[in-house]
C-alpha positions as CSV (number, residue, x, y, z in Angstrom):
1,X,28.3,-46.2,-25.2
2,X,25.9,-48.6,-23.4
3,X,26.1,-47.4,-19.8
4,X,25.2,-43.8,-20.5
5,X,21.5,-44.6,-21.3
6,X,21.0,-46.1,-17.8
7,X,22.5,-42.9,-16.3
8,X,20.6,-40.6,-18.5
9,X,17.2,-42.2,-17.8
10,X,17.7,-43.1,-14.2
11,X,14.9,-40.8,-13.2
12,X,12.3,-42.2,-15.5
13,X,9.1,-43.7,-14.0
14,X,6.8,-45.5,-16.3
15,X,4.9,-47.2,-13.5
16,X,6.8,-50.5,-13.6
17,X,10.5,-51.2,-13.3
18,X,10.4,-53.5,-16.3
19,X,9.1,-50.7,-18.6
20,X,11.9,-48.5,-17.2
21,X,14.5,-51.1,-18.1
22,X,12.8,-51.7,-21.5
23,X,13.2,-48.0,-22.4
24,X,16.9,-48.0,-21.4
25,X,17.5,-51.1,-23.5
26,X,15.7,-49.5,-26.5
27,X,17.7,-46.3,-26.2
28,X,21.0,-48.3,-26.0
29,X,20.2,-50.3,-29.0
30,X,19.0,-47.3,-31.1
31,X,21.9,-45.1,-30.0
32,X,24.4,-47.9,-31.1
33,X,23.0,-48.0,-34.6
34,X,21.0,-44.7,-34.9
35,X,20.4,-44.9,-38.7
36,X,19.5,-48.6,-38.8
37,X,15.9,-49.7,-38.9
38,X,14.4,-50.9,-35.7
39,X,14.8,-54.6,-36.4
40,X,18.4,-54.0,-37.4
41,X,19.3,-52.0,-34.2
42,X,17.3,-54.5,-32.1
43,X,19.2,-57.4,-33.6
44,X,16.6,-60.0,-32.8
45,X,13.0,-60.6,-33.2
46,X,12.1,-60.7,-29.5
47,X,13.8,-57.2,-29.0
48,X,12.1,-55.9,-32.0
49,X,8.6,-56.9,-30.9
50,X,9.4,-55.5,-27.4
51,X,10.3,-52.0,-28.9
52,X,7.1,-52.0,-31.0
53,X,5.0,-53.1,-28.1
54,X,6.5,-50.5,-25.9
55,X,5.5,-47.8,-28.4
56,X,1.9,-48.8,-28.4
57,X,1.7,-49.4,-24.6
58,X,-1.4,-47.8,-23.1
59,X,0.1,-47.6,-19.6
60,X,2.1,-44.4,-20.1
61,X,2.2,-41.3,-22.4
62,X,5.1,-40.0,-24.5
63,X,5.6,-37.2,-22.0
64,X,6.8,-39.7,-19.4
65,X,9.4,-41.1,-21.7
66,X,10.6,-37.5,-22.3
67,X,10.5,-36.5,-18.7
68,X,13.5,-38.9,-17.7
69,X,15.7,-37.1,-20.3
70,X,14.3,-33.6,-19.4
71,X,15.1,-34.3,-15.7
72,X,18.8,-35.2,-16.6
73,X,18.9,-32.0,-18.9
74,X,17.9,-29.8,-15.9
75,X,20.6,-31.4,-13.8
76,X,23.2,-30.6,-16.6
77,X,21.8,-26.9,-16.7
78,X,22.6,-26.6,-12.9
79,X,26.2,-26.9,-13.7
80,X,26.2,-23.5,-15.7
81,X,25.6,-19.9,-14.9
82,X,24.3,-19.2,-18.3
83,X,22.2,-21.5,-20.7
84,X,20.6,-21.1,-24.0
85,X,17.1,-22.3,-24.5
86,X,16.7,-22.6,-28.3
87,X,13.1,-23.0,-29.6
88,X,12.1,-24.2,-33.2
89,X,9.4,-26.0,-35.0
90,X,9.7,-28.8,-37.5
91,X,7.5,-31.1,-39.5
92,X,7.4,-35.0,-39.2
93,X,6.3,-35.7,-42.7
94,X,4.3,-39.0,-43.1
95,X,2.7,-38.2,-46.4
96,X,4.2,-41.4,-47.7
97,X,2.5,-43.4,-44.9
98,X,-1.4,-42.6,-45.6
99,X,-2.5,-45.5,-43.3
100,X,-1.1,-43.8,-40.3
101,X,-4.0,-42.5,-38.2
102,X,-4.4,-39.3,-36.2
103,X,-2.1,-37.2,-38.4
104,X,-2.9,-33.6,-39.8
105,X,-2.1,-31.5,-42.7
106,X,1.4,-29.7,-43.0
107,X,2.4,-26.9,-45.1
108,X,-0.3,-27.6,-47.6
109,X,-3.3,-29.9,-47.9
110,X,-1.4,-32.6,-49.8
111,X,1.0,-33.3,-47.1
112,X,0.3,-34.9,-43.7
113,X,2.1,-35.6,-40.6
114,X,2.8,-34.1,-37.2
115,X,4.2,-30.7,-36.0
116,X,7.0,-30.8,-33.4
117,X,8.1,-27.7,-31.4
118,X,11.2,-28.3,-29.3
119,X,13.0,-26.3,-26.6
120,X,16.6,-27.4,-26.7
121,X,19.1,-26.3,-24.1
122,X,22.8,-25.6,-24.8
123,X,25.7,-24.0,-22.9
124,X,26.8,-20.5,-23.8
125,X,29.6,-22.0,-25.9
126,X,27.4,-24.2,-27.9
127,X,27.4,-27.8,-26.2
128,X,24.0,-29.4,-26.4
129,X,22.5,-30.2,-23.0
130,X,19.2,-31.7,-24.1
131,X,15.6,-30.9,-24.3
132,X,13.6,-28.8,-21.9
133,X,10.1,-29.3,-23.6
134,X,8.8,-30.8,-26.6
135,X,5.3,-30.2,-28.0
136,X,3.7,-32.5,-30.6
137,X,0.4,-32.1,-32.3
138,X,-1.7,-32.8,-35.4
139,X,-3.5,-30.0,-37.1
140,X,-7.3,-30.8,-37.2
141,X,-8.6,-30.7,-40.8
142,X,-11.2,-28.2,-39.9
143,X,-8.4,-25.7,-39.3
144,X,-7.3,-25.8,-42.8
145,X,-7.7,-22.3,-44.5
146,X,-8.4,-20.3,-41.3
147,X,-4.9,-18.8,-41.4
148,X,-6.3,-15.9,-43.5
149,X,-8.2,-14.7,-40.4
150,X,-5.3,-15.3,-37.9
151,X,-5.1,-11.5,-37.1
152,X,-8.5,-11.7,-35.7
153,X,-7.6,-14.3,-33.1
154,X,-5.8,-14.2,-29.8
155,X,-2.4,-15.8,-29.6
156,X,-3.7,-18.3,-27.2
157,X,-5.7,-19.8,-30.0
158,X,-2.9,-19.8,-32.6
159,X,0.0,-22.1,-33.1
160,X,2.4,-19.2,-32.2
161,X,1.3,-19.8,-28.7
162,X,3.8,-22.6,-28.6
163,X,6.7,-20.1,-28.2
164,X,5.0,-18.6,-25.2
165,X,4.4,-22.0,-23.7
166,X,8.1,-23.0,-24.2
167,X,9.3,-20.0,-22.5
168,X,6.9,-20.6,-19.5
169,X,8.0,-24.2,-19.2
170,X,11.7,-23.0,-19.4
171,X,11.1,-20.5,-16.6
172,X,9.4,-23.0,-14.4
173,X,12.0,-25.7,-14.9
174,X,15.3,-23.9,-14.8
175,X,16.4,-22.6,-11.4
176,X,15.9,-18.9,-11.0
177,X,19.5,-18.2,-10.2
178,X,20.7,-19.3,-13.6
179,X,20.5,-16.9,-16.5
180,X,18.5,-18.5,-19.4
181,X,18.3,-16.9,-22.9
182,X,15.5,-18.0,-25.1
183,X,16.5,-17.9,-28.8
184,X,14.1,-18.1,-31.7
185,X,14.0,-17.3,-35.4
186,X,11.7,-14.9,-37.1
187,X,8.6,-17.1,-36.5
188,X,9.1,-16.0,-32.7
189,X,8.7,-12.3,-33.6
190,X,5.6,-12.0,-31.6
191,X,4.6,-9.1,-29.6
192,X,2.8,-11.3,-26.9
193,X,6.2,-13.1,-26.4
194,X,8.1,-9.8,-25.8
195,X,5.3,-8.7,-23.5
196,X,5.0,-11.9,-21.5
197,X,6.0,-11.6,-17.9
198,X,9.5,-12.9,-17.4
199,X,11.6,-13.6,-14.2
200,X,14.8,-11.5,-13.6
201,X,17.2,-13.9,-15.2
202,X,15.0,-14.8,-18.1
203,X,15.8,-13.1,-21.3
204,X,14.9,-13.2,-25.1
205,X,17.0,-13.2,-28.2
206,X,14.7,-13.2,-31.2
207,X,15.4,-12.6,-34.9
208,X,13.0,-9.8,-36.0
209,X,11.0,-9.9,-39.2
210,X,8.2,-7.4,-38.8
211,X,8.7,-3.7,-39.5
212,X,7.3,-2.8,-36.2
213,X,6.5,0.8,-35.2
214,X,9.0,2.3,-32.8
215,X,9.6,5.4,-30.8
216,X,12.2,6.8,-33.2
217,X,12.0,9.7,-35.7
218,X,12.1,7.1,-38.5
219,X,8.9,5.7,-36.9
220,X,9.5,2.0,-38.0
221,X,12.2,-0.5,-36.9
222,X,14.0,-1.4,-40.1
223,X,14.8,2.3,-41.0
224,X,15.5,3.2,-37.5
225,X,18.2,0.7,-36.9
226,X,19.8,1.5,-40.2
227,X,20.1,5.0,-39.3
228,X,22.4,4.2,-36.5
229,X,26.1,4.6,-37.0
230,X,28.0,1.3,-37.1
231,X,29.4,0.3,-33.7
232,X,32.1,-2.0,-35.1
233,X,32.6,-5.2,-36.9
234,X,33.0,-8.9,-35.9
235,X,33.8,-12.0,-37.7
236,X,31.2,-14.8,-37.4
237,X,31.2,-18.4,-38.3
238,X,28.6,-19.3,-41.0
239,X,27.6,-23.0,-40.9
240,X,27.3,-24.9,-44.1
241,X,24.0,-25.5,-45.6
242,X,22.7,-27.1,-48.8
243,X,23.1,-23.7,-50.5
244,X,26.6,-22.9,-49.4
245,X,29.8,-24.3,-47.6
246,X,30.9,-23.1,-44.2
247,X,32.7,-19.8,-44.2
248,X,33.6,-16.8,-42.1
249,X,31.7,-13.4,-42.5
250,X,32.7,-10.0,-41.5
251,X,29.6,-8.4,-40.0
252,X,29.0,-4.7,-39.5
253,X,27.3,-4.2,-36.1
254,X,24.6,-1.5,-35.3
255,X,22.8,-1.5,-32.0
256,X,20.3,0.8,-30.1
257,X,17.3,0.6,-27.6
258,X,13.7,1.2,-28.8
259,X,10.2,0.9,-27.5
260,X,8.2,-1.6,-29.6
261,X,4.7,-0.2,-30.0
262,X,1.6,-2.4,-29.5
263,X,0.5,-3.6,-33.1
264,X,-2.5,-1.9,-34.4
265,X,-4.4,-5.1,-35.0
266,X,-3.7,-6.6,-31.6
267,X,-6.7,-7.6,-29.7
268,X,-6.9,-5.8,-26.3
269,X,-4.5,-3.2,-27.6
270,X,-5.8,-0.5,-25.3
271,X,-4.8,-2.4,-22.2
272,X,-1.1,-3.0,-23.4
273,X,1.9,-0.8,-23.3
274,X,5.1,-0.6,-25.5
275,X,7.8,-3.0,-24.8
276,X,11.5,-1.8,-24.4
277,X,14.0,-4.0,-26.3
278,X,17.5,-3.6,-27.6
279,X,17.9,-4.0,-31.4
280,X,21.1,-5.3,-33.1
281,X,21.6,-5.3,-36.9
282,X,24.5,-7.5,-38.1
283,X,24.9,-7.1,-41.7
284,X,27.4,-8.4,-44.2
285,X,28.6,-5.6,-46.7
286,X,30.8,-7.6,-48.8
287,X,29.8,-11.3,-49.2
288,X,31.5,-13.6,-51.7
289,X,30.4,-13.6,-55.2
290,X,27.0,-15.4,-55.6
291,X,26.3,-15.5,-51.9
292,X,23.4,-13.7,-50.4
293,X,24.6,-11.3,-47.7
294,X,23.8,-12.0,-44.1
295,X,21.4,-9.6,-42.4
296,X,20.4,-10.6,-38.9
297,X,18.0,-8.2,-37.0
298,X,18.0,-9.3,-33.4
299,X,15.6,-8.2,-30.7
300,X,16.7,-8.8,-27.2
301,X,15.8,-8.0,-23.6
302,X,19.5,-8.3,-22.8
303,X,21.3,-5.1,-21.8
304,X,23.6,-3.9,-24.7
305,X,26.3,-1.4,-23.5
306,X,29.1,-1.9,-25.9
307,X,30.2,-3.8,-29.1
308,X,31.3,-6.7,-26.9
309,X,27.8,-7.2,-25.5
310,X,26.3,-7.0,-29.1
311,X,28.9,-9.5,-30.3
312,X,28.0,-11.9,-27.5
313,X,24.4,-11.9,-28.6
314,X,25.3,-12.4,-32.2
315,X,27.4,-15.4,-31.2
316,X,24.7,-16.9,-29.1
317,X,22.2,-16.5,-32.0
318,X,24.6,-18.5,-34.2
319,X,24.1,-21.4,-31.9
320,X,20.4,-21.6,-33.0
321,X,21.8,-23.8,-35.6
322,X,22.0,-26.6,-32.9
323,X,18.2,-27.1,-33.0
324,X,18.1,-27.4,-36.6
325,X,20.9,-30.0,-36.4
326,X,18.8,-31.7,-33.8
327,X,15.7,-31.9,-35.9
328,X,17.9,-33.0,-38.8
329,X,19.4,-35.8,-36.8
330,X,15.8,-36.9,-35.6
331,X,14.8,-37.2,-39.3
332,X,17.8,-38.1,-41.3
333,X,19.9,-39.9,-38.7
334,X,17.3,-41.5,-36.6
335,X,15.0,-41.8,-39.6
336,X,11.8,-41.0,-37.6
337,X,9.9,-40.4,-40.8
338,X,10.5,-43.8,-42.1
339,X,8.9,-45.5,-39.2
340,X,5.8,-47.4,-40.4
341,X,3.7,-47.1,-37.2
342,X,-0.1,-47.3,-37.4
343,X,-1.0,-44.2,-35.3
344,X,0.2,-40.7,-34.5
345,X,0.4,-41.6,-30.8
346,X,2.8,-44.4,-31.5
347,X,5.0,-42.0,-33.7
348,X,5.0,-39.6,-30.7
349,X,6.2,-42.5,-28.4
350,X,9.0,-43.2,-30.9
351,X,9.9,-39.7,-31.2
352,X,10.1,-39.3,-27.5
353,X,12.6,-42.3,-27.4
354,X,14.6,-41.0,-30.4
355,X,14.9,-37.6,-28.9
356,X,17.3,-38.9,-26.4
357,X,19.3,-40.6,-29.1
358,X,19.4,-37.4,-31.2
359,X,20.6,-35.4,-28.4
360,X,23.4,-37.8,-27.5
361,X,24.6,-37.8,-30.9
362,X,24.9,-34.0,-31.0
363,X,26.4,-33.9,-27.6
364,X,29.1,-36.2,-28.7
365,X,29.8,-34.1,-31.9
366,X,30.0,-30.8,-30.2
367,X,31.6,-31.8,-27.0
368,X,34.5,-33.1,-29.0
369,X,35.0,-29.5,-30.3
370,X,34.6,-27.6,-27.1
371,X,36.3,-30.2,-24.9
372,X,38.7,-31.9,-27.2
373,X,41.2,-33.0,-24.5
374,X,38.6,-35.0,-22.4
375,X,39.4,-38.7,-22.2
376,X,37.3,-40.9,-24.5
377,X,36.8,-43.3,-21.9
378,X,34.1,-40.9,-20.4
379,X,32.0,-41.9,-23.4
380,X,33.4,-45.2,-24.7
381,X,33.7,-48.5,-23.1
382,X,37.2,-50.1,-23.1
383,X,36.4,-52.6,-25.9
384,X,35.1,-49.7,-27.9
385,X,38.1,-47.4,-27.8
386,X,40.4,-50.3,-28.1
387,X,38.8,-51.8,-31.1
388,X,38.2,-48.3,-32.6
389,X,42.1,-47.6,-32.4
390,X,43.1,-51.0,-33.7
391,X,40.8,-50.8,-36.7
392,X,41.6,-47.1,-37.6
393,X,45.2,-47.4,-37.1
394,X,45.5,-50.9,-38.6
395,X,47.4,-52.2,-35.6
396,X,46.1,-55.2,-33.7
397,X,47.5,-54.0,-30.5
398,X,45.7,-50.9,-29.2
399,X,47.4,-48.1,-27.2
400,X,47.5,-48.5,-23.3
401,X,45.6,-45.3,-22.8
402,X,42.4,-44.3,-24.4
403,X,42.7,-41.4,-27.1
404,X,41.2,-38.0,-26.4
405,X,37.6,-37.3,-27.1
406,X,38.4,-35.3,-30.2
407,X,40.7,-38.0,-31.5
408,X,38.1,-40.8,-30.9
409,X,35.3,-38.9,-32.5
410,X,37.4,-38.1,-35.5
411,X,38.2,-41.9,-35.8
412,X,34.5,-42.9,-35.4
413,X,33.8,-40.3,-38.2
414,X,36.3,-41.9,-40.6
415,X,34.5,-45.2,-40.1
416,X,31.4,-43.2,-41.5
417,X,33.1,-41.5,-44.4
418,X,34.9,-38.6,-43.0
419,X,38.1,-38.1,-45.0
420,X,39.9,-36.0,-42.2
421,X,41.8,-34.0,-44.9
422,X,43.5,-30.8,-43.8
423,X,40.8,-28.4,-44.9
424,X,37.8,-30.6,-43.9
425,X,37.5,-29.1,-40.4
426,X,35.7,-31.2,-37.7
427,X,33.3,-34.1,-38.5
428,X,29.6,-33.5,-38.7
429,X,26.9,-35.4,-37.0
430,X,26.2,-37.5,-40.2
431,X,29.6,-39.1,-40.4
432,X,29.5,-39.8,-36.7
433,X,26.2,-41.6,-36.7
434,X,27.4,-43.6,-39.6
435,X,30.6,-44.4,-37.9
436,X,28.9,-45.4,-34.6
437,X,27.0,-48.1,-36.5
438,X,30.2,-49.6,-37.8
439,X,31.8,-49.3,-34.4
440,X,29.0,-51.2,-32.9
441,X,29.8,-54.2,-35.0
442,X,33.5,-53.7,-34.6
443,X,33.5,-53.6,-30.9
444,X,31.1,-56.6,-30.6
445,X,33.6,-58.7,-32.6
446,X,36.5,-57.3,-30.6
447,X,34.9,-58.2,-27.3
448,X,34.0,-61.8,-28.5
449,X,37.6,-62.4,-29.7
450,X,39.2,-61.1,-26.5
451,X,36.6,-62.3,-23.9
452,X,39.0,-65.2,-22.7
453,X,42.1,-63.2,-22.4
454,X,41.4,-59.6,-21.0
455,X,44.9,-59.2,-19.7
456,X,46.3,-59.5,-23.2
457,X,44.0,-56.8,-24.8
458,X,46.4,-53.9,-24.2
459,X,49.5,-55.7,-25.0
């Protein structure tokens, strides 16, 4: 697990080769023990002080830390014909750290912290590729309460501009020959986003929320799509959440094309024209008892000719879950909100560093599902997979060949509490980050014990 960080950050340029090497070392340490505190992950006082000094360095901004990872993300994107650019916003809640300077209010005046908007790339079958862009800001206190007048302001002066900025960065970063689909939840249902000029291979897939006026006899979007006869059904995987367990849902699909009219309150309305979009309604008619039915209203610039096209869009929308898991991993796995750093700038520097770690954890989790037969020696060093097999199998003699990626990840997860029962499915990122922490200690001991007799390790 150690050599990947040097490869991932090979293009980073912090103005000094020593800083570049320090970043790689910090990422290696944090990735090996992602849910540990910085002192625990650093393992000694010198490394701990080096990490904290790195995050308060005045010689480079957090954006330059991210850029090394973003460059590697773009290189991975180039290997695919279609990629998903998933956008979402989350809070870094620092209310419990009142001495941290430079933070702003969050959802209400009593909470404080930073806002983070990420554009997270994934393959068309749901393998995380990394971040394309990440915006971090603190809301100034003088803005508290002005949301009531938001309709009277241009998008450029609102926080919703972040969605447009994310799309523009995506279009400028991803090669034009690659089809990129920007995915967003209902917060991205913004007319200016739909109206933004896009390149030929740049598309939108947004969950609608507003009952927009459309060119239909029903006049408004919600009624118009429900008047369409069903085009068929499909079965979708619903991810588990705090409210319900994972399940399969049978969705009735309706789709049509409409012209979205310019909102009445929109500034500059007279200079704008309606935007043509395809609308998909995926609704669950018979949910399990006690479960709220699924109802996804999706707005897309992609052509929808048949049920297969609509089903593909619904499937891609289900991958929006990846960015929620990414933010969850940053906060619960990497414990970014527990860092006791004195300023928002230092939190941002740490966030940029942990962003690489969080992506790697998710990549490992989902790659093992999509590419289960890949050899685990692509991600684990010899002493890691050997000690892992010996520990889990309770056999001091490891196999001669490394296990598959799926087998290795499941074994790592068992170290983190995954029970691997018949009905448990694949392990989640939480048991994997816990397991990696244990594997780090196990592999270090194994390497020490076998350092004098490498020829005997594999029997």
